[in-house]
C-alpha positions in Angstrom: 31.6 83.0 -62.7 30.1 79.8 -63.4 32.7 77.1 -64.6 31.3 73.6 -65.9 33.5 70.7 -66.1 32.7 67.2 -68.1 34.9 64.3 -67.2 34.6 60.3 -67.0 36.4 61.1 -63.5 34.4 63.5 -61.1 36.1 62.0 -57.9 39.4 63.5 -59.4 38.0 67.1 -59.7 35.7 67.6 -57.0 38.3 67.7 -54.0 40.5 70.0 -56.1 38.0 72.5 -56.5 36.9 72.4 -52.5 40.4 73.1 -51.6 42.3 76.0 -50.6 41.3 79.7 -52.4 38.9 77.6 -55.4 37.3 76.1 -52.8 36.6 78.8 -50.5 35.3 81.1 -53.3 33.5 78.2 -53.9 31.7 77.9 -50.6 31.1 81.5 -50.6 29.5 81.9 -53.7 31.4 83.9 -55.8 32.5 80.8 -58.3 29.9 78.4 -59.2 32.0 75.6 -60.3 30.0 72.1 -61.1 31.5 69.2 -62.1 29.4 66.5 -64.5 30.0 63.1 -65.1 30.4 62.2 -69.1 28.7 58.6 -67.6 25.9 59.8 -66.7 23.7 59.3 -69.7 25.4 56.4 -71.6 23.0 53.7 -72.1 24.7 50.6 -71.8 24.8 48.6 -68.4 28.7 49.1 -67.9 27.9 53.1 -68.6 31.0 53.0 -71.9 32.0 56.4 -73.1 34.2 54.9 -75.5 35.1 52.6 -78.8 37.7 51.5 -81.2 38.6 53.8 -83.9 37.3 53.1 -87.0 40.0 52.3 -89.7 41.9 50.3 -86.9 45.1 51.3 -84.1 46.0 51.4 -80.7 43.6 52.4 -77.9 40.0 54.0 -77.3 38.3 56.9 -78.6 35.6 58.8 -76.5 32.7 58.5 -78.4 30.2 61.3 -79.7 27.0 59.9 -78.0 27.3 59.9 -74.3 30.0 63.4 -74.8 26.6 65.1 -76.9 24.2 64.2 -74.4 25.7 64.7 -71.1 26.5 68.4 -72.5 23.1 68.9 -74.3 21.2 68.2 -70.8 23.1 70.8 -68.8 23.5 73.2 -70.7 26.6 74.7 -70.2 28.0 78.0 -70.2 29.5 78.8 -73.1 32.5 79.2 -74.4 33.0 75.3 -74.4 36.6 73.8 -74.9 38.2 70.8 -75.4 41.2 70.2 -73.3 43.3 68.8 -76.3 47.2 68.9 -77.2 45.9 70.1 -80.7 44.2 73.3 -79.1 45.0 76.7 -78.9 48.0 77.5 -76.5 46.4 78.7 -72.9 48.1 81.7 -71.7 47.6 84.1 -68.9 46.2 86.9 -71.6 43.4 84.4 -72.4 43.0 83.5 -68.6 42.4 87.2 -68.1 39.7 87.6 -70.9 38.0 84.4 -69.3 38.0 85.8 -66.0 36.0 89.1 -67.4 33.3 86.5 -68.8 30.2 85.0 -67.4 32.0 82.2 -67.6 32.9 78.6 -69.7 33.3 75.2 -70.1 35.5 72.7 -70.4 35.3 69.0 -71.6 38.0 66.9 -70.4 39.4 64.2 -73.1 40.9 60.5 -72.6 42.2 57.5 -73.7 43.6 58.3 -77.7 41.3 61.2 -77.9 37.5 62.1 -79.0 35.6 61.6 -82.0 36.1 64.4 -84.1 32.6 65.2 -84.5 32.9 66.3 -80.9 35.6 68.7 -81.7 33.9 69.9 -85.0 30.2 69.8 -83.8 30.1 70.1 -80.0 32.7 72.8 -78.3 33.7 75.9 -79.0 37.8 75.5 -79.7 40.2 73.5 -78.3 42.8 74.8 -75.7 46.3 73.3 -74.6 48.4 73.8 -71.8 51.6 73.3 -73.7 53.2 70.7 -76.0 53.1 67.2 -74.0 50.5 64.8 -74.0 48.6 63.6 -70.5 46.7 60.5 -69.9 43.5 62.6 -69.7 42.6 66.2 -69.9 41.6 67.0 -66.1 45.0 68.0 -65.0 44.5 70.6 -67.8 40.9 71.8 -66.8 42.1 72.0 -62.9 45.2 74.5 -64.3 42.5 76.4 -66.5 40.2 77.1 -63.9 42.9 77.8 -61.5 44.4 80.7 -63.9 41.1 82.1 -64.6 39.0 81.8 -61.0 42.2 83.5 -59.0 41.5 86.6 -61.4 38.1 87.1 -60.4 37.3 89.7 -58.1 36.5 88.1 -54.5 38.6 85.3 -55.1 42.1 86.0 -53.9 42.0 88.6 -50.7 45.1 90.8 -52.2 44.0 91.8 -55.9 47.6 93.1 -56.0 49.1 89.9 -56.2 47.4 89.2 -59.6 48.7 92.5 -60.7 52.2 91.9 -60.0 52.8 88.2 -60.8 54.5 86.6 -63.6 53.3 87.3 -66.8 50.9 90.1 -66.0 53.7 92.6 -67.6 55.0 90.3 -70.5 57.5 89.5 -67.6 58.7 86.9 -65.2 57.8 87.7 -61.9 60.3 89.3 -59.5 62.2 87.2 -56.9 60.8 87.1 -53.3 62.3 86.7 -50.0 60.9 86.4 -46.2 62.4 86.2 -42.9 64.9 85.6 -41.7 67.2 88.4 -43.0 70.2 86.2 -43.1 69.7 82.5 -43.4 72.8 80.0 -43.7 74.7 83.1 -44.6 72.4 84.1 -47.3 71.1 87.4 -47.1 68.1 89.1 -48.5 69.3 91.8 -50.9 70.1 95.0 -48.9 67.5 97.2 -51.1 64.5 95.3 -50.1 65.4 96.3 -46.5 66.1 99.9 -47.3 62.6 101.1 -46.6 62.8 103.1 -49.6 59.8 102.0 -51.7 60.8 103.7 -55.0 63.8 102.2 -55.1 62.3 98.7 -54.1 59.9 99.1 -56.9 63.1 99.9 -59.5 64.8 96.8 -58.0 61.9 94.8 -58.9 61.2 95.7 -61.7 65.1 95.3 -63.3 64.7 92.0 -61.8 61.9 91.1 -63.7 63.1 92.4 -66.6 66.7 90.6 -66.5 64.9 87.5 -65.2 63.0 87.9 -68.3 66.2 88.5 -70.7 68.2 85.6 -69.0 65.6 82.7 -69.2 62.4 83.9 -71.5 63.7 85.7 -74.1 60.9 84.8 -76.3 58.6 87.1 -73.8 61.0 90.2 -74.3 60.9 89.4 -78.4 57.1 89.6 -78.2 57.0 93.2 -76.2 59.5 94.5 -78.3 62.7 94.0 -77.0 64.5 96.2 -73.8 63.7 99.6 -74.5 66.4 102.5 -73.3 64.8 103.1 -70.3 64.9 99.4 -69.2 68.5 99.2 -70.3 69.3 102.3 -68.1 67.5 100.3 -65.3 69.1 97.2 -65.9 72.2 99.4 -65.1 71.3 101.1 -62.2 71.3 97.9 -60.3 74.6 96.2 -62.4 72.2 93.8 -64.2 73.2 95.0 -68.0 75.4 92.1 -68.4 74.5 89.7 -66.1 73.3 86.3 -67.4 71.6 83.6 -65.3 70.1 80.4 -65.5 72.5 79.5 -68.5 74.8 77.1 -66.7 74.3 73.6 -68.7 74.4 70.4 -66.4 76.2 67.7 -67.9 75.0 64.8 -67.8 76.3 61.8 -66.1 78.6 59.1 -67.7 77.2 56.0 -69.2 79.1 53.3 -67.0 77.9 50.5 -70.3 79.9 53.0 -72.6 
């Protein structure tokens, strides 16, 4: 799979792509990751890529000419997505779809945004990683690359990890435990030490259902709510009425009030 990233800060992106699982897959040739400097084809001595906004207003705007030239010089794999808070919400389903493709590209915005002609006539769509604003698209681009790349065959050593993790079935993942079995009087649930693999699987499924019900009910609603068999599974492990993560922490008193 080939993924191209366009940014004015390649030095921020390159080290991350060379680390951990992504870096190993890149070195092995499983992933073809290419980072392009948007300043590379800027024509002025300062290699400027931004300019002030028509109509006035604070901040600068990423200009169209250097961005178009940088992309057109490379002919990157499509689709090309602009990272933008106005874009489609990136989620696990889209990550899985992109992982099945031959590749895609990401354009990192900066400043107050990009010239609208970039969004209208250069990119194929816009992606958002959440309802918040970043200084630029680099962090968002890295999140997209990792979410997609780890689903590409050969990147993760254990394929089952991707099949059972959070959002894979529209649910949050079950809790994990490791040695020691007893840590500061907090014991690993007995079912996980029982050796009964079928019961462990049921327990994990029940935990996923309970966690999702209590922490992300929107995910359950999207899949049609709890089915009768799932309610029975929750009851099997005493989770039918349990609500987790719902405690409200009161803010400290204001000393000036």
